Structure formats: C-alpha cells, structure tokens
Backbone atoms as SQL, in Angstrom:
CREATE TABLE atoms (id INTEGER PRIMARY KEY, chain TEXT, resi INTEGER, resn TEXT, atom TEXT, x REAL, y REAL, z REAL);
INSERT INTO atoms VALUES
  (1, 'A', 1, 'MET', 'N', 109.429, 73.057, 109.371),
  (2, 'A', 1, 'MET', 'CA', 108.200, 72.402, 108.939),
  (3, 'A', 1, 'MET', 'C', 108.118, 71.051, 109.649),
  (4, 'A', 2, 'ASN', 'N', 106.999, 70.793, 110.296),
  (5, 'A', 2, 'ASN', 'CA', 106.850, 69.532, 111.018),
  (6, 'A', 2, 'ASN', 'C', 106.300, 68.434, 110.102),
  (7, 'A', 3, 'ASP', 'N', 106.201, 67.237, 110.649),
  (8, 'A', 3, 'ASP', 'CA', 105.754, 66.087, 109.852),
  (9, 'A', 3, 'ASP', 'C', 104.351, 66.295, 109.280),
  (10, 'A', 4, 'ARG', 'N', 103.468, 66.901, 110.046),
  (11, 'A', 4, 'ARG', 'CA', 102.098, 67.146, 109.577),
  (12, 'A', 4, 'ARG', 'C', 102.088, 68.072, 108.363),
  (13, 'A', 5, 'ASP', 'N', 102.927, 69.109, 108.413),
  (14, 'A', 5, 'ASP', 'CA', 103.001, 70.043, 107.287),
  (15, 'A', 5, 'ASP', 'C', 103.520, 69.346, 106.029),
  (16, 'A', 6, 'TYR', 'N', 104.535, 68.503, 106.199),
  (17, 'A', 6, 'TYR', 'CA', 105.048, 67.749, 105.051),
  (18, 'A', 6, 'TYR', 'C', 103.986, 66.800, 104.512),
  (19, 'A', 7, 'GLU', 'N', 103.270, 66.148, 105.421),
  (20, 'A', 7, 'GLU', 'CA', 102.218, 65.215, 105.002),
  (21, 'A', 7, 'GLU', 'C', 101.163, 65.942, 104.179),
  (22, 'A', 8, 'GLN', 'N', 100.738, 67.123, 104.623),
  (23, 'A', 8, 'GLN', 'CA', 99.755, 67.902, 103.872),
  (24, 'A', 8, 'GLN', 'C', 100.287, 68.246, 102.486),
  (25, 'A', 9, 'ALA', 'N', 101.527, 68.694, 102.413),
  (26, 'A', 9, 'ALA', 'CA', 102.110, 69.076, 101.127),
  (27, 'A', 9, 'ALA', 'C', 102.215, 67.875, 100.195),
  (28, 'A', 10, 'PHE', 'N', 102.656, 66.741, 100.708),
  (29, 'A', 10, 'PHE', 'CA', 102.790, 65.560, 99.856),
  (30, 'A', 10, 'PHE', 'C', 101.432, 65.010, 99.433),
  (31, 'A', 11, 'GLN', 'N', 100.428, 65.108, 100.301),
  (32, 'A', 11, 'GLN', 'CA', 99.079, 64.698, 99.896),
  (33, 'A', 11, 'GLN', 'C', 98.552, 65.601, 98.785),
  (34, 'A', 12, 'LEU', 'N', 98.855, 66.879, 98.880),
  (35, 'A', 12, 'LEU', 'CA', 98.450, 67.818, 97.832),
  (36, 'A', 12, 'LEU', 'C', 99.130, 67.459, 96.514),
  (37, 'A', 13, 'ILE', 'N', 100.407, 67.132, 96.555),
  (38, 'A', 13, 'ILE', 'CA', 101.129, 66.709, 95.352),
  (39, 'A', 13, 'ILE', 'C', 100.476, 65.453, 94.777),
  (40, 'A', 14, 'LEU', 'N', 100.170, 64.492, 95.634),
  (41, 'A', 14, 'LEU', 'CA', 99.568, 63.234, 95.191),
  (42, 'A', 14, 'LEU', 'C', 98.214, 63.467, 94.525),
  (43, 'A', 15, 'LYS', 'N', 97.340, 64.196, 95.192),
  (44, 'A', 15, 'LYS', 'CA', 95.989, 64.422, 94.665),
  (45, 'A', 15, 'LYS', 'C', 96.024, 65.228, 93.373),
  (46, 'A', 16, 'ALA', 'N', 96.845, 66.267, 93.329),
  (47, 'A', 16, 'ALA', 'CA', 96.940, 67.079, 92.117),
  (48, 'A', 16, 'ALA', 'C', 97.534, 66.271, 90.969),
  (49, 'A', 17, 'GLY', 'N', 98.531, 65.465, 91.257),
  (50, 'A', 17, 'GLY', 'CA', 99.126, 64.613, 90.224),
  (51, 'A', 17, 'GLY', 'C', 98.136, 63.601, 89.694),
  (52, 'A', 18, 'ASN', 'N', 97.356, 63.004, 90.590),
  (53, 'A', 18, 'ASN', 'CA', 96.319, 62.059, 90.164),
  (54, 'A', 18, 'ASN', 'C', 95.275, 62.743, 89.282),
  (55, 'A', 19, 'ALA', 'N', 94.892, 63.960, 89.658),
  (56, 'A', 19, 'ALA', 'CA', 93.905, 64.705, 88.876),
  (57, 'A', 19, 'ALA', 'C', 94.429, 65.003, 87.476),
  (58, 'A', 20, 'ARG', 'N', 95.649, 65.435, 87.397),
  (59, 'A', 20, 'ARG', 'CA', 96.240, 65.755, 86.090),
  (60, 'A', 20, 'ARG', 'C', 96.352, 64.504, 85.215),
  (61, 'A', 21, 'THR', 'N', 96.789, 63.421, 85.815),
  (62, 'A', 21, 'THR', 'CA', 96.902, 62.165, 85.072),
  (63, 'A', 21, 'THR', 'C', 95.538, 61.728, 84.547),
  (64, 'A', 22, 'ALA', 'N', 94.515, 61.819, 85.379),
  (65, 'A', 22, 'ALA', 'CA', 93.171, 61.426, 84.958),
  (66, 'A', 22, 'ALA', 'C', 92.683, 62.303, 83.804),
  (67, 'A', 23, 'ALA', 'N', 92.966, 63.591, 83.869),
  (68, 'A', 23, 'ALA', 'CA', 92.552, 64.488, 82.780),
  (69, 'A', 23, 'ALA', 'C', 93.267, 64.131, 81.480),
  (70, 'A', 24, 'LEU', 'N', 94.552, 63.858, 81.559),
  (71, 'A', 24, 'LEU', 'CA', 95.302, 63.480, 80.351),
  (72, 'A', 24, 'LEU', 'C', 94.795, 62.157, 79.786),
  (73, 'A', 25, 'MET', 'N', 94.440, 61.225, 80.668),
  (74, 'A', 25, 'MET', 'CA', 93.884, 59.952, 80.214),
  (75, 'A', 25, 'MET', 'C', 92.512, 60.156, 79.568),
  (76, 'A', 26, 'ALA', 'N', 91.741, 61.101, 80.072),
  (77, 'A', 26, 'ALA', 'CA', 90.440, 61.419, 79.477),
  (78, 'A', 26, 'ALA', 'C', 90.615, 61.968, 78.068),
  (79, 'A', 27, 'VAL', 'N', 91.585, 62.840, 77.898),
  (80, 'A', 27, 'VAL', 'CA', 91.860, 63.396, 76.569),
  (81, 'A', 27, 'VAL', 'C', 92.255, 62.283, 75.603),
  (82, 'A', 28, 'GLU', 'N', 93.110, 61.394, 76.055),
  (83, 'A', 28, 'GLU', 'CA', 93.553, 60.291, 75.201),
  (84, 'A', 28, 'GLU', 'C', 92.384, 59.378, 74.834),
  (85, 'A', 29, 'ALA', 'N', 91.545, 59.076, 75.803),
  (86, 'A', 29, 'ALA', 'CA', 90.374, 58.228, 75.528),
  (87, 'A', 29, 'ALA', 'C', 89.446, 58.902, 74.520),
  (88, 'A', 30, 'ALA', 'N', 89.251, 60.204, 74.672),
  (89, 'A', 30, 'ALA', 'CA', 88.390, 60.934, 73.734),
  (90, 'A', 30, 'ALA', 'C', 88.987, 60.929, 72.333),
  (91, 'A', 31, 'ARG', 'N', 90.292, 61.088, 72.241),
  (92, 'A', 31, 'ARG', 'CA', 90.945, 61.031, 70.926),
  (93, 'A', 31, 'ARG', 'C', 90.700, 59.696, 70.236),
  (94, 'A', 32, 'GLU', 'N', 90.639, 58.645, 71.050),
  (95, 'A', 32, 'GLU', 'CA', 90.426, 57.306, 70.508),
  (96, 'A', 32, 'GLU', 'C', 88.944, 57.004, 70.303),
  (97, 'A', 33, 'GLY', 'N', 88.081, 57.963, 70.640),
  (98, 'A', 33, 'GLY', 'CA', 86.646, 57.787, 70.452),
  (99, 'A', 33, 'GLY', 'C', 85.947, 57.075, 71.589),
  (100, 'A', 34, 'ASP', 'N', 86.648, 56.811, 72.671),
  (101, 'A', 34, 'ASP', 'CA', 86.065, 56.121, 73.819),
  (102, 'A', 34, 'ASP', 'C', 85.553, 57.165, 74.815),
  (103, 'A', 35, 'PHE', 'N', 84.374, 57.693, 74.526),
  (104, 'A', 35, 'PHE', 'CA', 83.852, 58.783, 75.335),
  (105, 'A', 35, 'PHE', 'C', 83.340, 58.320, 76.697),
  (106, 'A', 36, 'ALA', 'N', 82.952, 57.065, 76.789),
  (107, 'A', 36, 'ALA', 'CA', 82.547, 56.535, 78.096),
  (108, 'A', 36, 'ALA', 'C', 83.752, 56.520, 79.046),
  (109, 'A', 37, 'GLU', 'N', 84.888, 56.060, 78.545),
  (110, 'A', 37, 'GLU', 'CA', 86.117, 56.048, 79.352),
  (111, 'A', 37, 'GLU', 'C', 86.556, 57.481, 79.670),
  (112, 'A', 38, 'ALA', 'N', 86.430, 58.367, 78.710),
  (113, 'A', 38, 'ALA', 'CA', 86.794, 59.766, 78.939),
  (114, 'A', 38, 'ALA', 'C', 85.949, 60.362, 80.065),
  (115, 'A', 39, 'LYS', 'N', 84.668, 60.022, 80.073),
  (116, 'A', 39, 'LYS', 'CA', 83.782, 60.531, 81.128),
  (117, 'A', 39, 'LYS', 'C', 84.192, 59.992, 82.495),
  (118, 'A', 40, 'VAL', 'N', 84.520, 58.713, 82.560),
  (119, 'A', 40, 'VAL', 'CA', 84.963, 58.106, 83.823),
  (120, 'A', 40, 'VAL', 'C', 86.235, 58.792, 84.314),
  (121, 'A', 41, 'ARG', 'N', 87.171, 59.017, 83.395),
  (122, 'A', 41, 'ARG', 'CA', 88.440, 59.663, 83.786),
  (123, 'A', 41, 'ARG', 'C', 88.217, 61.102, 84.233),
  (124, 'A', 42, 'MET', 'N', 87.282, 61.807, 83.606),
  (125, 'A', 42, 'MET', 'CA', 87.009, 63.183, 84.023),
  (126, 'A', 42, 'MET', 'C', 86.326, 63.211, 85.397),
  (127, 'A', 43, 'GLN', 'N', 85.509, 62.199, 85.686),
  (128, 'A', 43, 'GLN', 'CA', 84.914, 62.112, 87.021),
  (129, 'A', 43, 'GLN', 'C', 86.003, 61.864, 88.066),
  (130, 'A', 44, 'GLU', 'N', 86.966, 61.034, 87.703),
  (131, 'A', 44, 'GLU', 'CA', 88.115, 60.790, 88.589),
  (132, 'A', 44, 'GLU', 'C', 88.902, 62.085, 88.792),
  (133, 'A', 45, 'ASN', 'N', 89.096, 62.825, 87.705),
  (134, 'A', 45, 'ASN', 'CA', 89.788, 64.108, 87.776),
  (135, 'A', 45, 'ASN', 'C', 89.079, 65.050, 88.742),
  (136, 'A', 46, 'GLU', 'N', 87.780, 65.152, 88.603),
  (137, 'A', 46, 'GLU', 'CA', 87.008, 66.052, 89.466),
  (138, 'A', 46, 'GLU', 'C', 87.105, 65.639, 90.937),
  (139, 'A', 47, 'ARG', 'N', 87.047, 64.345, 91.204),
  (140, 'A', 47, 'ARG', 'CA', 87.138, 63.844, 92.576),
  (141, 'A', 47, 'ARG', 'C', 88.506, 64.179, 93.188),
  (142, 'A', 48, 'GLU', 'N', 89.566, 63.923, 92.430),
  (143, 'A', 48, 'GLU', 'CA', 90.920, 64.195, 92.929),
  (144, 'A', 48, 'GLU', 'C', 91.149, 65.701, 93.110),
  (145, 'A', 49, 'LEU', 'N', 90.651, 66.502, 92.165),
  (146, 'A', 49, 'LEU', 'CA', 90.800, 67.958, 92.303),
  (147, 'A', 49, 'LEU', 'C', 90.039, 68.469, 93.520),
  (148, 'A', 50, 'HIS', 'N', 88.863, 67.928, 93.742),
  (149, 'A', 50, 'HIS', 'CA', 88.079, 68.334, 94.908),
  (150, 'A', 50, 'HIS', 'C', 88.856, 68.038, 96.197),
  (151, 'A', 51, 'GLU', 'N', 89.454, 66.857, 96.273),
  (152, 'A', 51, 'GLU', 'CA', 90.232, 66.497, 97.461),
  (153, 'A', 51, 'GLU', 'C', 91.471, 67.378, 97.600),
  (154, 'A', 52, 'ALA', 'N', 92.117, 67.694, 96.485),
  (155, 'A', 52, 'ALA', 'CA', 93.288, 68.583, 96.531),
  (156, 'A', 52, 'ALA', 'C', 92.896, 69.972, 97.020),
  (157, 'A', 53, 'HIS', 'N', 91.768, 70.474, 96.514),
  (158, 'A', 53, 'HIS', 'CA', 91.319, 71.789, 96.950),
  (159, 'A', 53, 'HIS', 'C', 90.932, 71.778, 98.427),
  (160, 'A', 54, 'ALA', 'N', 90.379, 70.669, 98.898),
  (161, 'A', 54, 'ALA', 'CA', 90.040, 70.568, 100.321),
  (162, 'A', 54, 'ALA', 'C', 91.302, 70.642, 101.178),
  (163, 'A', 55, 'LEU', 'N', 92.366, 69.986, 100.727),
  (164, 'A', 55, 'LEU', 'CA', 93.644, 70.060, 101.451),
  (165, 'A', 55, 'LEU', 'C', 94.183, 71.488, 101.460),
  (166, 'A', 56, 'GLN', 'N', 94.106, 72.130, 100.308),
  (167, 'A', 56, 'GLN', 'CA', 94.586, 73.511, 100.208),
  (168, 'A', 56, 'GLN', 'C', 93.749, 74.426, 101.113),
  (169, 'A', 57, 'LEU', 'N', 92.444, 74.231, 101.108),
  (170, 'A', 57, 'LEU', 'CA', 91.566, 75.040, 101.948),
  (171, 'A', 57, 'LEU', 'C', 91.888, 74.851, 103.424),
  (172, 'A', 58, 'ALA', 'N', 92.200, 73.619, 103.816),
  (173, 'A', 58, 'ALA', 'CA', 92.567, 73.362, 105.214),
  (174, 'A', 58, 'ALA', 'C', 93.810, 74.161, 105.605),
  (175, 'A', 59, 'MET', 'N', 94.771, 74.248, 104.702),
  (176, 'A', 59, 'MET', 'CA', 95.976, 75.038, 104.982),
  (177, 'A', 59, 'MET', 'C', 95.649, 76.525, 105.076),
  (178, 'A', 60, 'ILE', 'N', 94.768, 76.994, 104.216),
  (179, 'A', 60, 'ILE', 'CA', 94.364, 78.406, 104.253),
  (180, 'A', 60, 'ILE', 'C', 93.635, 78.710, 105.558),
  (181, 'A', 61, 'GLN', 'N', 92.749, 77.811, 105.970),
  (182, 'A', 61, 'GLN', 'CA', 92.024, 78.003, 107.222),
  (183, 'A', 61, 'GLN', 'C', 92.965, 77.959, 108.419),
  (184, 'A', 62, 'GLN', 'N', 93.958, 77.097, 108.350),
  (185, 'A', 62, 'GLN', 'CA', 94.970, 77.016, 109.415),
  (186, 'A', 62, 'GLN', 'C', 95.677, 78.362, 109.547),
  (187, 'A', 63, 'GLU', 'N', 96.100, 78.892, 108.423),
  (188, 'A', 63, 'GLU', 'CA', 96.789, 80.186, 108.412),
  (189, 'A', 63, 'GLU', 'C', 95.863, 81.291, 108.923),
  (190, 'A', 64, 'ALA', 'N', 94.624, 81.289, 108.433),
  (191, 'A', 64, 'ALA', 'CA', 93.662, 82.311, 108.849),
  (192, 'A', 64, 'ALA', 'C', 93.331, 82.195, 110.334),
  (193, 'A', 65, 'GLY', 'N', 93.451, 80.993, 110.882),
  (194, 'A', 65, 'GLY', 'CA', 93.172, 80.772, 112.294),
  (195, 'A', 65, 'GLY', 'C', 94.327, 81.131, 113.211),
  (196, 'A', 66, 'GLY', 'N', 95.381, 81.669, 112.636),
  (197, 'A', 66, 'GLY', 'CA', 96.499, 82.119, 113.453),
  (198, 'A', 66, 'GLY', 'C', 97.638, 81.131, 113.593),
  (199, 'A', 67, 'GLU', 'N', 97.534, 79.984, 112.926),
  (200, 'A', 67, 'GLU', 'CA', 98.613, 78.996, 112.960),
  (201, 'A', 67, 'GLU', 'C', 99.323, 79.029, 111.605),
  (202, 'A', 68, 'PRO', 'N', 100.453, 79.711, 111.535),
  (203, 'A', 68, 'PRO', 'CA', 101.136, 79.883, 110.248),
  (204, 'A', 68, 'PRO', 'C', 101.491, 78.552, 109.580),
  (205, 'A', 69, 'VAL', 'N', 101.358, 78.548, 108.271),
  (206, 'A', 69, 'VAL', 'CA', 101.761, 77.396, 107.466),
  (207, 'A', 69, 'VAL', 'C', 103.152, 77.708, 106.927),
  (208, 'A', 70, 'PRO', 'N', 104.157, 76.934, 107.335),
  (209, 'A', 70, 'PRO', 'CA', 105.509, 77.195, 106.850),
  (210, 'A', 70, 'PRO', 'C', 105.594, 76.986, 105.338),
  (211, 'A', 71, 'VAL', 'N', 106.194, 77.930, 104.670),
  (212, 'A', 71, 'VAL', 'CA', 106.362, 77.836, 103.223),
  (213, 'A', 71, 'VAL', 'C', 107.792, 77.389, 102.939),
  (214, 'A', 72, 'ASN', 'N', 107.893, 76.296, 102.209),
  (215, 'A', 72, 'ASN', 'CA', 109.202, 75.811, 101.781),
  (216, 'A', 72, 'ASN', 'C', 109.060, 75.268, 100.367),
  (217, 'A', 73, 'VAL', 'N', 110.128, 74.735, 99.840),
  (218, 'A', 73, 'VAL', 'CA', 110.122, 74.296, 98.449),
  (219, 'A', 73, 'VAL', 'C', 109.118, 73.166, 98.215),
  (220, 'A', 74, 'VAL', 'N', 108.864, 72.316, 99.208),
  (221, 'A', 74, 'VAL', 'CA', 107.899, 71.222, 99.036),
  (222, 'A', 74, 'VAL', 'C', 106.489, 71.783, 98.892),
  (223, 'A', 75, 'LEU', 'N', 106.127, 72.741, 99.708),
  (224, 'A', 75, 'LEU', 'CA', 104.802, 73.342, 99.601),
  (225, 'A', 75, 'LEU', 'C', 104.661, 74.127, 98.299),
  (226, 'A', 76, 'VAL', 'N', 105.693, 74.823, 97.903),
  (227, 'A', 76, 'VAL', 'CA', 105.653, 75.550, 96.619),
  (228, 'A', 76, 'VAL', 'C', 105.473, 74.555, 95.475),
  (229, 'A', 77, 'HIS', 'N', 106.176, 73.444, 95.543),
  (230, 'A', 77, 'HIS', 'CA', 106.048, 72.387, 94.531),
  (231, 'A', 77, 'HIS', 'C', 104.616, 71.834, 94.526),
  (232, 'A', 78, 'ALA', 'N', 104.041, 71.650, 95.691),
  (233, 'A', 78, 'ALA', 'CA', 102.672, 71.149, 95.793),
  (234, 'A', 78, 'ALA', 'C', 101.689, 72.114, 95.152),
  (235, 'A', 79, 'GLN', 'N', 101.856, 73.395, 95.423),
  (236, 'A', 79, 'GLN', 'CA', 100.975, 74.395, 94.828),
  (237, 'A', 79, 'GLN', 'C', 101.136, 74.432, 93.305),
  (238, 'A', 80, 'ASP', 'N', 102.352, 74.246, 92.837),
  (239, 'A', 80, 'ASP', 'CA', 102.592, 74.193, 91.401),
  (240, 'A', 80, 'ASP', 'C', 101.866, 73.005, 90.776),
  (241, 'A', 81, 'HIS', 'N', 101.911, 71.864, 91.432),
  (242, 'A', 81, 'HIS', 'CA', 101.204, 70.680, 90.935),
  (243, 'A', 81, 'HIS', 'C', 99.713, 70.960, 90.837),
  (244, 'A', 82, 'LEU', 'N', 99.150, 71.598, 91.844),
  (245, 'A', 82, 'LEU', 'CA', 97.729, 71.902, 91.829),
  (246, 'A', 82, 'LEU', 'C', 97.399, 72.860, 90.681),
  (247, 'A', 83, 'THR', 'N', 98.230, 73.847, 90.484),
  (248, 'A', 83, 'THR', 'CA', 98.022, 74.785, 89.377),
  (249, 'A', 83, 'THR', 'C', 98.066, 74.074, 88.033),
  (250, 'A', 84, 'MET', 'N', 98.997, 73.165, 87.863),
  (251, 'A', 84, 'MET', 'CA', 99.130, 72.443, 86.595),
  (252, 'A', 84, 'MET', 'C', 97.985, 71.453, 86.365),
  (253, 'A', 85, 'ALA', 'N', 97.386, 70.988, 87.465),
  (254, 'A', 85, 'ALA', 'CA', 96.278, 70.029, 87.338),
  (255, 'A', 85, 'ALA', 'C', 95.061, 70.730, 86.759);
C-alpha cells in the first residue's frame, strides 16, 4: 500500500469519526432540549458523511478503472468506521 492509499484510508477514518461524533452530540443536545444545537450537529454529520462517502466512491471508481485498491487492516478499519457512522 502506497502513501496515497494510506492517506485515503486515514481520511476516511477521520471523516467517518467526525460524522459519528457529530451524530452523538446531536443526540445529547436533543436529550437536553437544545434542538437548534441538535440540528447544527446533524448538519455537520451529514457534511462529514457526504465527504466520507465521496472518498469511498473514489476508491471504488479507482478499482473499477482497473487500478486495484490494496486491502489491508487500515482500509478495513476505515470501512468499519464508516459503517459505524
């Protein structure tokens, strides 16, 4: 796996982690009755998830274009983060 592949995987981990954190913060804000804050956090969640999916799509397109994406534990971990988000 080259540096670019690692960078893609770590960016996916970052974006998915940010999305999950924002969603959890939205839930907490809603529990406290702060629905304006919950809405802001859910918008943040949607933005981060969109960026994570764009990264994932780029990897899928790379693979479909004939340039294999090496699968290793970092990429598997990244995909797990996206699933959990």
